[in-house]
C-alpha positions, 0 to 999 in steps of 0.5 A: 621209393623214400616217402616224402616227409610230411609237414607235422600235423598234415593228415596221413591218407593211410598211416597205419600202413605206411607205418607197418611197411615202414617197420616191415622193410626195416625188419627186412634190412635189421631184423626184428630187433633192430630198430626204434618206433622212430625210425619207422616214423622217419621211413614212414616219413610221419613226425615221430607221435604218428604212431600212437594214433594207432600202435601205443609203443613199438612191440603194438606196431610188430603185434599187429605185423605179426597178426598180418604172418599167422594170416598169411601162413594160414592161408597158405597151410590152407590152400596145401592142405586142399590140394591133396585129399591124403592126409600124409601128402597134407602133411608133406604139402603143409611143411613145404609150404612152411618151408616157402613162407619162411623163405618168401616173407623174411620179414614176417616169419621173423617177425612172428618168430623171433621178435619175442612178442609178450602175447599176454598183451597181445592176445589176438596172437595167441588165437590166432596161433591156435589155428594152426592146431585147428587145420591140423589136427584134423589132419593127424586125427585120421593116421594117428591111433589117439588125440593125444597121439595126432597132437605129438605128431601136429607138433612133431611136423611144424618143428620140422618144418620149421628148424629147417627153415630156420636152418635154411635161413641160416645157412645151417646147411652145406653146400647145395643142401641148404637150396630152398628146393631141396630145403622145401623136400626134405620138410616134405619127407621130413613129414611123410616119415613121422606120418608113416611111423605114427599110422604103425602105431595105430595099426598097432593099437588097431590088431591089440584091440581087436576081437 
């Protein structure tokens, strides 16, 4: 529903949220590079000077939404991890949740990963992104023979899930293979296969070190 424009200078009760929702809608329609701050103002029904009370520029507005994207992802991933005790199934659930988030929250996903936000200007995004490392390293550490291998497994699973999410979004998989259910299942299978490979590496390391 369109928001009625308020007269210039009139207080907007929730200006920050109105601008964020307007930007999110525009990203959903045009992608993270397809709108201006002035367009977000018009969509929110506020004057073009209004954003500067909360956001220094367009990138700052997108950075605020990207932070929300990271927070929502982490919330979902923690729920996925908590649903399983076995670390292999935890990684499979994480990969599934990754693909699902990309499909269900397309605009937030695009802002978080495709907007080209300069993280040196927005260090809060780098800190938020490190949450994935903090949540998954204890899981991959139960499977891999050492910390370097655990980090490698984390990167491989996350990269595979990210790539599959993009494939599904961009219709790069043929026919029914591009359905969300099948892509989620593929992400889970890939995570299990990667975990199995690292588990075998841990077992080999254990045999070599045994007396």
